N, C-alpha and C positions, 0 to 999 in steps of 0.2 A: 439576826434579822437580815432577811435577803430581800432585795428589791429587783424586780424584772418588769421593765416596760410598765405595764398598766396595773401592776399588783405589787404588794409588799406582804411578805410573811413573816410573822413573829411567833415566838413560842412563850406561851404563858401558863403556869400551873399544868405543865406537861401536855399542853394542847397546842397543836399548830393552828394559827388564825391566819386566814388570808383576807387581806383588805384589797378591793379591786376599785379600779376608777369607774366611775358612773358614766354611762353615756349621756349625750345631751337630752335624749328622751327621758331617762331616768331622773336626771336634775329637774327637768320641767315637771314630771309626774310628782316628784317629792314635794316641790314647792307648792304645786296645785293642791295637794292633799294636806298640807301642813295644818290648816285650820281644823279639818276633821280629826287628824292625829293628835293635836293638842287637846282637843275636847275629850277625846277617848281616854287619854293618859291619866295615869295615877300622878297626882301632884308632886309627890316625892321623887318619882321617877323622871318627871320633867326637870328637876333640879340636880340630878344625880351627877352629871357631867357639867364642866365649866362652860364649854363652847359648843355643845352638841347635845342632841337629845338621843335617847336609846334607840327609837325607830330609824333615825338616819344612821346610826352605827350599824344597825342590823342590816339595813339595805345596802351598806358598803362592804359588808364581811360575809363570812360563811358561818357566823355565829346563829345560833337560835337564841330566842329571848330566854329560855330556861338555862341555856349554857352561859349566856351572858350575865344573868343575875347571880349565877354561882361564882363570878369573878368578884375580886374586891373593887372597890371604887378607884383605887390606884392602878390596877391592871386595866379596868375600863379606860382610864385616861390615857394608858399607854396605847390602847387599840384606838382611841380617838385620835391621838397624835399621828399614829400611821395613817389612818384615814385621811387626816388633813394634808399629809405629805403627798398621798395619791390622788386627792381630790381637791387641790388648792382653789380652783375655779369655784366649785360649790360653796366653799367657805368664804371665799370673797363675796359671792352673791349674798350668802346669808349674813355676813356683817354689814353689807349695804341696806338689807331690809331692816336689820335691827337698828341702824343708824336713822334710817327714814322714820321708823316708829317713834324713835326718841325725839326727832324733830317735830313731828306731828304732835306728840304729847305736849311739848313745850309751847306750841303755838295755841293750844287749846286754853280757853280761859278756865281758871281754877274756880270752879262752882263752890267749893267749900268757903271761899273768901267773899263771894258776892252777897250782899245783903238779900234777905229774903224779901220778896214782893208780897205785898198785902193785898 
């Protein structure tokens, strides 16, 4: 694995993969399109990685979707780890959004426990 400034290269399955740092514009665009991306995603694909989704990884690397899907989940996790190393700010923001979502869900009343009104 080689690291140089804004990118990190790793070799998996005889392929060299480059992870690059997103620009501020790319970070904003990625978050602004997150809802549409999640709605269009295959549900299994959404849970394939622990702390990222495949479209994020594709945006941060030179992988195509088809090439990424040929990697094993363990290899994809290695790519995700490299992306996290090169894009720590993106993943900090992502973590903040996830925490905010958890807090909002905790503050909402549990409608399944409320008595039905007649």
